[in-house]
N, C-alpha and C positions, 0 to 999 in steps of 0.2 A: 504493499499500500502505502504511495506516494502523493501525496494531499499537496496542492501547488502553495508557494512560497505563502501567497498572498494570505491565503487560508489559514496557514500556520500560524501565523502573526496575530491573527482574532482570536484561533486556539490557545493561544500562549496567556491570554488575557482570564482564562477561568480561573477563579479561586474557589476552593471551597465555601461551603455553605459557613453561617456565621453559627459556632456550637452555642456560642453565651445567648446568641437571641432565643435558638431554638429551647435551651433548656429555660428561661426565662419565660417562652409562651406556653410550654409546658407548666409549669408551677401556677402560672392563673387559669389555663382548663381546670388544674387538679385542685385552685381553691372556688371555681363557680361552683355555685351552689343544686348541682346537679348530681347525678349518678358519675359517677368516673368511666371519660373514655366513650360517654353515653351517646356521642356524636359521631361515634366510631371514625371510619377513612374522613372524614372532612376535618375531624379537629386533625390529621397527620397533616392534613393539606394545607391549613392555616399555618401549621408550626413549621412547614418546609416555605412559605411562604413569607416568615418571619427571618428563617436562614438565610434568604435571598439577600434580604431589603439591608438586613443587620441592624433590627430592630425589633422586640416584641411589640410596639403600635404598628399592627399591618393596616395596611390601605390596601382596598380594592375599587377604589369609587371611581376610578379612571382605565376601565379597558379600552384596548383597542383590539379592532378584529381585523386581520391583514389578509387577508383573498387573493391567492396567488394565480391568476387566468393564463392559460394556454390552450394550444390546440396539438395534437398528435395525429401525426399523420398513419397512425394506422387505422384510425377509421375507415379510409380507404376501403378494409377489407373488411368490411358490414360487422363490426363487433362490439354495433350500436344503434341503438333504436332510432336517436336523430343524429342530424347533419353537425357538423362543425359551425355551422353560422349560429347555431346556438349560444355557444361559447360567448361570442361578443355581444349577443343580447341581455344575457345575463349580465355579462360585467359591466353593460351602460346601465343597466337596472340596479345592479348596487351601488356603482357609481352615484346614481340619482337618488337614491335612499328610498327606494322600493321594493328592493330585493327580500328573500325570504329571513337572511340572516341579518339583515338591518332593521325588520319589522320587530325580531325576537331580542334583537341586542341593545333598541331601545328599553324594554324593561328593565336591563341592567344598568342604564346609562353609556353602553358602548358606543363608539366610535366605527365605522366602518371604511374601511382601506381598500378598495381592489390593486392592483397591480397588474398590469399588462406586462408580463414578463414573455409573453410568446403568443401571443392571442394573433390567428390564420391572417387577419386584416390589421389595417391600421386604425388607433382606435383615434378620435380625437376627445385632445382634453376636454373633460366635464365633471363638473362635482367632485367626488373627491378621488378618481381616479389618478394613479400614478404611473407614468409612463416607463418604462425601463425593458424593453424588449430588446432581447437577448437576440432571436430570430422568429420568423412569421410561421411558428410552429414547427414542430419536431418530423424528422424523416419515418418512413415508413419501417419499425422496427422489424416487421418479419420478412424483408429484404436486405434491412442492413441496420448501421448501428443509429440512433435515434439526433444525436447530434455525436461533435467532437469532443473530444474528451477538457480542451478551453472553454467550450460555448457550458458545460458542465458546471466547471468551476465557477465560470461569471455568473452562472442561475443563483449558486449558492451565494454568491458574494451579494449579491443583488439584496436575498432576506437578510444575509450580517449587515447591509448599510440600512436598511429600513428598521432594524432592531434600534441602532445607533440612533439614527433620528424620533423615531417613538422616545427611547428614555429622554431624551433632550425635550423633545415636546409636554415628558410629565406625563405620560400612563404608567400604569402603577402593575399591569399584567397583561399580556399578549394571550391572544384565541388563534390561533390559527388556522386557516381556513384554503379551499382552493375551488375554481371554476373551469372545466377541462373537458368537456366529452371526450370522452376512449380513456378516462385516466384510470377508471379501473381495470381494463386492461392492461395500461404500462404499469400499475402498483402491482397487478396478482405477477406478472413479469419479473419484475424487481425481487417481490416478495419469495418468488421462485426459486429464485437465483440465488438469494441470500440463505433463505431456509432449507435451501436441497429439498423443497416441497414439489410432489407433481403438479402440473399445471392443473388436472381434475379437481385438485384441493385448494388449488390457489384461485382459480376463477369462479366469481358469479354473475348473477344475472344485472348485476347494475343498475339501472335505473327502470329495468323490467325486459329483458331479451326473454324471446321463448327457448324452447327446448332446442330448434335447429341452429338458432343462432347462438348459444349460449357452446354447444359442440364446437361449433366457428370458430368461437372464441378461445376457447381451449387448444384448436389445432394452430392457431397464429399464436400462443402463447410458446408452444410447445415449438415451432416453427423460428421464433425469435431468438430463444434460448438456443437451437440448433446452430442456427446464421452466426450469431453474434460471440457466442462462448465465453459472454461475460465471467469475468474471473470474482468469486464469490469472497474472495481475501481481501478485494480492493472494490470497497461500495462507491468511488468516483468512475470506475471501471463498468461498474453494474447501471448506475445511473447514466453515464454516456451510452450505452448499449441499447439500454430498455427501456428508460425510465422515461420524463418527461419533464419539460422545462419548468411546471408548478410544486414537482415533488423536489426538483433542485433547490427552487427557492424557497419551500416548507424546511427542505433539511438547515439551510441558509439561516432560517429563520430561530432553529433549535439552538442552533450553532450561537447563533448571535445575540439571543435571548441569554445562556449559560454567560458571553464574554461582558455584557452588559448589564446582567445581573436585572432579568426582569424573569417572572414566572411566567412561564408560558405553555398551553394546555393545548394538547394532542386533540383533534377531533375523531374523527372515525377511520376507515381503514387507508385511505390515501394518507392523510396525514401522519397515521402512524408508520407507513411503512417512511417515508420522509425523517421521522423522529430515531426509527432502527439505524437507516444512513447515518443522522447524524452523532448518535451514539455509536458508531462504528468508527467514525472519522476522529472523533473527540468524545470519547469515554466519561470524560466529567461533565458533560452537559446534562447527562442523564437525570443529574440530581436535581436538575431547576424544572422536568419534566412533571406535568401534572397530567393524571388520564381524564377523560372524561366519561365516553360512553362504548360500549363493545359494540362494532357494526355489524348489520346482518348478512356483510359478506362472508364467504367462508373463512377465508385466514385471517379475518380480523382479529379471533383470539389469539390467535397463534404468533402473530405478530406483537400482542399486547404481551403473551409471555415470553419471549423472544425479548422484550424492554424488561422484564421483573415486575410487572402490572397489570390488574385487574380495572375493567371499567367500573365506574360507579353508579352508571345508567346503563340498564339493561332493559330497551324495550323497541328493539327490532328498527330502529332507525338507520336510513342510508341516504339522507338528503345531500348531507355534504356543504358547503360553504362554511364550516366554523358553528352548523347550529346546535351539534351535540355539546361544541367546547360551551355553547353560550348557556347551554341547559347548567352544565357543571358550574360553571363561575356563578350561578342564578345560587346555586344551594350552598356554596363560597362564601357568598353575600350572607346568607339566611343565618349561615355558623357563626360568621364575624360579628353579625349583631348580637349573639349570646354572648360571642365572647367578651366583645366590648362593654355590655350594658347589663350583664345579668350581675346580680347580687353575689357577694362570695358566703362563704358559708356564715363567716366571724358577721357580716353586715345583715342576713338573714335570721343569724340567731339559731343555726339549726346545727346540730352535731355533724362534723367532717364526715366524708367518707374515706374510707382506708383501707389500701388495697390489701386483697389477700390471696396468701399462696394458694 
């Protein structure tokens, strides 16, 4: 594995979580007048956020949703129900604040920022859209590499640079999302290569494929792996050969969040594949990641397992855009209200719970 020098520079900025802040956060949780650890993994997630921020005074009041938007050449193989033009349409809708993730995000006070990292046509400046196009969609992975290694590295750096900007703008938690017709095929191909999963176990129906189309999708992934021979020891090689620009951009979001100390929430299958790539490129960034939901895609649970995580939401979601991660942040905000505002045992004049062996 040989990450690009510019990427190594950002990876070198990653520092461990603040153990003292996390210990203080745990003490606060244990002092609150409720059964110990009774908010379960939500308490762990708030504690992780404290370790990232370096203070037990956790804030989740300024979330940002970064939606990486790109097209995939493999769509020409009939692996999707809709055409690539939908990517640009939904990207525009998110930029105008009308996308599904925008509507959900408003409930948690989140700004939605779509990034044109590889939409198949040139996008006009509009709304919250950020234009960082690496190329106009990838090549067809069933015929050859999706992109060059240099283009994959450049896409990762787009994500890293977005994180630096978000930190400077005062956002305190990052939600990862994507809009990319055909990306369940590319994500399944990356998962298949990295985890040595048969294509039939990695590929799902995406946004609603028929039985025949699913068989075609599996065959396309098998062909892509055979033609490109991605090296599972080198995630950048895998990304460039069978991945997508949206996945590469999100990989950069996970690395950048760790470098610039933002909690970063994994969304569904595509986002978790990017998180896995980031972990393999920069193992220390794993500590800055927070899970959201278990995707309905077949390999969703396997990728989370490879990350050493379990989703906190399991309701069969597969919409994308960051919508599942928005739900997780909503739950975290609920837990944070308890953490900040609930009386301690002493204030409530209640006998304190003690941990039992």
